[in-house]
C-alpha positions, 0 to 999 in steps of 0.5 A, a space after each residue: 500500500 502506498 503511504 504518504 510521507 508524514 512529518 513526525 511531531 513528537 508524542 502526537 499520533 499520526 493518522 491516514 486520511 484523518 482516520 483514527 482506526 489507522 493510527 501509526 506507531 512511533 518507534 525509537 530505533 536507538 540510541 541504545 540498541 544493538 541494531 544501531 551498532 552505535 549510539 544514535 537514534 532514529 524515530 520512525 513511524 510505522 504502519 504495521 511492519 512498514 516505515 512511513 517516515 523517520 527522523 534521524 538524531 545524533 548528539 548522544 556521544 558528542 565529544 567536541 573534537 573540533 573544539 578541543 583541537 583548537 586548544 591542542 598542539 598538532 601532536 596532541 590532536 592525533 589521539 583525537 583522530 583515533 576516536 573517529 572511526 575506531 574500526 580503522 584508526 590508522 587511516 585517521 592518524 595517517 590522514 591527520 599527519 599528512 595534513 600537517 605535513 602538507 601545511 609544513 611542506 614536509 617531503 616524506 621518504 618513499 619507504 615511509 610512504 609505502 609503510 603507511 600504505 601497508 598500515 592503511 590498507 590493513 586498516 581498510 580490511 579490518 573495517 570491511 571485515 567488521 562491516 560485512 561480518 556484522 551485515 551477515 549477523 543482521 541477516 541471521 548468519 552468525 558463523 561468518 562473523 566469528 570466522 572473520 573476527 580471527 583475521 581482524 584480531 591478527 591485524 590488531 596483532 600487527 598493529 601491536 607489533 608496530 606501535 604497541 596498541 590495537 584499537 585506538 592506535 595513535 600510530 605514526 608521527 608527523 614525518 613518518 613512524 616512531 620506529 621501523 617495522 621490526 622483523 616480526 611485524 614484516 613476518 606477520 604482514 607476510 603471513 596475513 597476505 598469504 592466508 587471508 585470501 583463502 579465508 575471504 573466499 570461504 566467507 564469500 561462499 557462505 553468502 554470495 550465492 546463499 539464497 536467504 542472504 540474496 533475498 534479504 539484500 538484493 534490491 534492498 535500499 537501492 540508490 541511484 548514482 544521482 541520489 548518492 551524489 546529491 547527498 555527497 556520498 563517498 566510499 564503498 556505498 557510492 561505488 556500489 551505485 556505479 560511481 568509481 570515485 576513489 580519493 586514492 585515484 582522483 587525488 593520490 597520496 603516499 605514492 598510490 599512483 605507483 600502485 596497480 589496483 582496481 576500483 570495484 564498482 557495483 550496478 544497483 547500489 543496493 545492500 548486496 552490491 555494497 557487500 560485494 564492493 567491500 569484499 572486492 576492496 579487501 582483495 584489492 587491498 591485499 594486492 596493494 600490500 603485496 606491491 608495497 612490500 616489494 617496493 619496500 625491499 628496493 628502498 634503503 633500510 632503516 628509514 622510517 621518518 623524514 629529516 625534520 627535527 623541529 617536528 619529529 619527536 626525538 628518541 626516548 633514550 635521548 629525551 631521558 639522557 640529553 637536555 637538548 633532546 628533552 627541550 626539543 621534545 617539550 617544544 614539539 609536544 607543546 607546539 612551540 615551533 613556528 608554523 606557517 599561516 595558511 589553510 589546507 585541506 587534505 583527504 584520504 580514502 577512509 574505509 567509509 569514504 572521503 576522510 578530510 581534514 580542513 586546517 586553518 592555521 594562524 601561526 599559533 601553538 594550536 590550529 585556529 580551526 580544524 574541521 573533520 570531514 567525516 564520511 559516516 556523518 555525510 553518508 548517514 544523512 540519507 538514511 531517514 529518507 531511504 527508509 520511507 516505505 521500507 520494511 523495518 527489518 530491511 531498514 536494519 540491514 540497510 543501516 548495517 550496510 552503510 557502516 555508520 560508526 558512531 564515533 565518526 558520526 558525532 565528533 
């Protein structure tokens, strides 16, 4: 039955054609409910099992990151970026460091760029593992999620070997990394790229031709390229509509222009296509990591940061035993070095889309203004209008396929 889109007024019943016998039900999806995968809310009105209209609300975990950044030196902002999309923290960290490097006009050694590529592509895989694994759970298949989580945990072991952290990584430095990858880290990276393809193939076998999964996802929440672009979508959900926009291709960074890889695109923009695009992106990430490992082997060893002593933290051993190193450490952390008055925008291809940092600097100790272009915040704006006319159960898997991360949604 075709139903008109009705504007919701809180605590006021809504009727079709002023008939009290057809009163709609107001339902809160969230802010604290497992189906939302985060702390945000949708107030929907339903006619039986079908959604008539809805309003999305955020603000439940607002932490004022952008305002805090105005009172923090550049180095102290890195931990804030961890808490945006915490499913792929290293991409946030690297994106912020590259933004500062763009401001300071720092040239990064090739080996460091390739190391960053490896870490960012591992983070992309970890994020897609979570999204597609949970999409399976929301359609009633739990085993695939458990199977893939083993691989995500192995990626976290690689993080831990590189920087000592697993989830909120605070990985890297302005100018490079705090230390070189050790032999154990390289061994684990090689082990992962050798074993993960078979795991991904087996995961796909559980879903790609599964009749129940296809019927639950195919044709659900289909979006046209025009609609996606109107809402400024980016990332896998945009590419699922057939638009091949990828920041790594359109505006390369970290020498991505040197890598041979494809940008997976879909045709219908539905939940099934989003699932398939993310699976294919994981394969392309593996392809990129292998190339990066080969490129690192051809570069001079033991280079893991740029030669910028004014902005690169000195080794801890020197800080503890050398007065000059201690002074440098203090001045860098507290933002005592002079920086250019300028404004820059730098974007990276985050796991959910274009992750951008708009930095206005007035030469002071802290940014004058820093805006995070969070892909989840942009992508989520369409959810309420998409849900009108949709079954409630379909709206849940639609939300799962958008992979809205509350930390990135509500900075």
